N, C-alpha and C positions, 0 to 999 in steps of 0.2 A: 331144566324145568322138570325133568322126570323125577329128580330127587325131591323137589318141592312137592310135586303131586303125590309121591309115595308117602311123604310125611303127612300131608293133609288127608290122604285117603285112609290112613291108619286110625284117624280120629273117629270117635263114636258120635258122629253128628249126621244130620240129614244130608242127602246128596246136594241139594240147593245151597246149603251152608258151606259144604266143601268147595263147591265151585266158586262161590263168592270169596271165601277165605283164600283160595288159590290165586284169584285175580288180585286181591289186595296184597298178598305176600310178594308176588312177582313184581308188582308195581313198586312197592316200597323197597324191595331188594335192589332192583335196577336203578332206582333213584339214588339210593345210598351209594351204590357202586359208582355212579356218575359223580357224586359229591366227593368220593374218595379220590377218583382220578383228578378232579379239579384241585384237591388239596395237594396232591403229589406233583402235578405238572402245571396245571392251569394257573395256580396262584402266582407263580413266578412270571409267566408269559402273558396271562390274561387276567389281571387283577380286577376286582370289582364284583359286587353282589350280582349284577345282571349276568355275568358269565357263570357264576355258581348256579343260578337258576336255570340257565341254558344247559349246563352240564348235568344237572339233576333232572330237569324236566323232559328233555327229549328222550333219554334212555328209559325213563319211567313210563312215558306214554307209549312210545313206539315199540320198545322191546318188552317192557313189563306188561302193559295193559293189552295192547293189540297182539303182541306175541303170545301172551297167555291165552287170549281168546282163540287165536289160531291153533295153539297147542291143544286146547280142549276140543275144537272142531275136528281136528285130524286124528283123534284117538277115541276109541270106544271104551267106555267105563261102565262097569256093572253097578 
């Protein structure tokens, strides 16, 4: 997450926009990562669209959204 924050922090936008962009990027990144894992492994063992939604949704919400918020709370940014 620090690499994502350093990328967002280098942009010339307001602090509130940086925070919002960081949360969106982490949520999308971890959702896509879950989808990729489902394509590699889950499609064979757990076929179906509902499993794809689970593989994408849980990492996006818990790791991406809530993890991004916790990352921002635990770090001081100027």
